[in-house]
C-alpha positions as CSV (number, residue, x, y, z in Angstrom):
1,X,-16.2,5.2,8.9
2,X,-18.5,8.2,7.6
3,X,-20.7,7.0,4.8
4,X,-19.6,8.4,1.0
5,X,-22.1,10.6,-0.6
6,X,-22.3,8.2,-4.0
7,X,-20.8,5.3,-2.5
8,X,-17.6,3.6,-3.6
9,X,-16.8,2.4,-7.1
10,X,-13.9,2.1,-9.6
11,X,-14.9,4.7,-12.2
12,X,-11.2,5.2,-13.8
13,X,-10.9,1.8,-15.3
14,X,-11.5,3.4,-18.7
15,X,-9.6,5.9,-18.2
16,X,-6.7,4.1,-17.3
17,X,-7.0,1.4,-19.9
18,X,-6.9,4.4,-22.6
19,X,-4.0,6.1,-20.8
20,X,-1.7,3.0,-20.3
21,X,-1.8,2.6,-24.4
22,X,-0.3,5.7,-24.9
23,X,3.5,5.2,-26.6
24,X,5.3,7.7,-24.6
25,X,5.5,9.0,-21.1
26,X,5.0,6.9,-18.1
27,X,2.0,6.3,-15.7
28,X,1.0,4.2,-12.4
29,X,-1.9,4.4,-10.4
30,X,-1.3,5.7,-6.6
31,X,-3.3,3.2,-4.9
32,X,-3.3,5.1,-1.7
33,X,-2.4,8.1,0.2
34,X,-3.1,8.0,3.7
35,X,-4.0,11.2,5.3
36,X,-4.5,12.7,9.0
37,X,-5.3,16.2,9.3
38,X,-4.5,17.4,6.2
39,X,-1.3,15.8,6.5
40,X,-0.2,12.5,4.6
41,X,1.1,9.7,6.4
42,X,2.0,7.1,4.2
43,X,1.6,5.8,0.6
44,X,0.1,2.7,0.1
45,X,0.7,-0.4,-2.5
46,X,-2.1,-2.9,-2.4
47,X,-2.0,-6.2,-3.3
48,X,-3.9,-9.3,-3.0
49,X,-3.7,-13.0,-3.2
50,X,-5.7,-16.1,-2.0
51,X,-3.2,-17.3,0.3
52,X,-0.2,-15.2,2.1
53,X,2.8,-17.6,2.5
54,X,6.5,-16.7,2.2
55,X,6.8,-17.3,-1.5
56,X,3.8,-14.8,-2.2
57,X,5.4,-12.2,0.2
58,X,9.0,-13.0,-1.7
59,X,7.3,-12.5,-5.0
60,X,5.1,-9.5,-4.1
61,X,8.3,-7.6,-2.7
62,X,10.8,-8.5,-5.1
63,X,8.5,-7.6,-8.2
64,X,7.6,-4.1,-6.1
65,X,11.0,-3.5,-5.4
66,X,12.2,-3.6,-8.9
67,X,9.4,-2.9,-11.3
68,X,8.8,0.9,-12.1
69,X,5.8,1.0,-10.4
70,X,7.4,0.1,-7.1
71,X,10.7,2.4,-7.8
72,X,8.2,5.5,-8.8
73,X,5.7,5.1,-5.5
74,X,8.8,5.0,-3.8
75,X,10.3,8.2,-4.7
76,X,6.2,9.8,-4.4
77,X,6.6,8.6,-0.9
78,X,10.1,10.3,-0.5
79,X,8.7,13.3,-2.0
80,X,5.8,13.6,0.8
81,X,8.4,12.8,3.1
82,X,6.3,10.2,4.2
83,X,6.8,5.8,4.8
84,X,6.0,3.3,1.4
85,X,4.2,0.4,2.8
86,X,2.9,-2.5,0.8
87,X,-0.1,-4.0,2.0
88,X,-1.0,-7.7,1.3
89,X,-4.4,-9.2,2.3
90,X,-6.5,-12.1,1.6
91,X,-10.2,-11.0,0.9
92,X,-13.1,-13.5,1.1
93,X,-16.3,-12.9,-0.4
94,X,-15.3,-8.7,0.0
95,X,-14.0,-9.2,3.3
96,X,-10.4,-8.8,4.5
97,X,-9.4,-11.5,6.5
98,X,-6.1,-11.0,6.8
99,X,-3.1,-8.9,6.3
100,X,0.4,-8.5,5.6
101,X,2.6,-5.5,5.7
102,X,6.0,-4.4,4.2
103,X,7.8,-1.4,5.1
104,X,9.5,-1.5,2.1
105,X,12.8,0.3,2.6
106,X,15.0,-2.6,1.0
107,X,14.6,-5.8,-1.4
108,X,14.3,-7.8,1.6
109,X,13.0,-5.9,4.4
110,X,10.6,-8.0,6.8
111,X,6.6,-8.7,6.5
112,X,4.6,-8.0,9.8
113,X,1.5,-10.8,9.3
114,X,-1.6,-8.9,10.9
115,X,-5.3,-9.4,11.6
116,X,-7.9,-7.0,10.4
117,X,-8.1,-5.5,14.0
118,X,-4.5,-5.0,14.6
119,X,-3.7,-3.6,11.2
120,X,-6.4,-0.8,11.9
121,X,-4.8,-0.1,14.8
122,X,-1.1,0.3,13.1
123,X,-2.7,2.0,10.5
124,X,-4.5,4.4,12.8
125,X,-1.5,4.9,15.0
126,X,1.3,5.8,12.8
127,X,3.0,9.3,13.2
128,X,2.8,12.3,11.0
129,X,5.8,13.0,8.9
130,X,7.2,9.4,9.0
131,X,8.6,9.8,12.4
132,X,9.1,6.2,13.7
133,X,8.4,4.3,10.1
134,X,11.3,2.5,10.8
135,X,10.1,0.3,13.2
136,X,8.2,-2.7,12.3
137,X,3.9,-2.6,12.3
138,X,4.2,-4.8,15.0
139,X,6.4,-2.9,17.6
140,X,3.6,0.1,18.0
């Protein structure tokens, strides 16, 4: 990965806090849009927990499926013509140790557990234009 000129810092927190308190309209941040050669590949919603288990996966997918944020992120992905994935991860001392990915096309869509290396390979192999996105991450 190339070095960022100014490192990575979350600098938008004051703006987000200010904007979320408005009494009109709606707002939701997009965690990540993955790009290749100037083309969007997928929309990623990132969430973390201290453990990845069936209960956590069910709670996360249910929350994201039903809440405004998830509905709107699926709409963003659809508009871009790319898949929408939820990425649940465990981090220990800022090191990602395990991940699980869900292509959230329906509320009970399956989750795929991955090591950091497998996740990197899977994400790097996603095709342009969402082709083949219906397949599970482990099938690539």
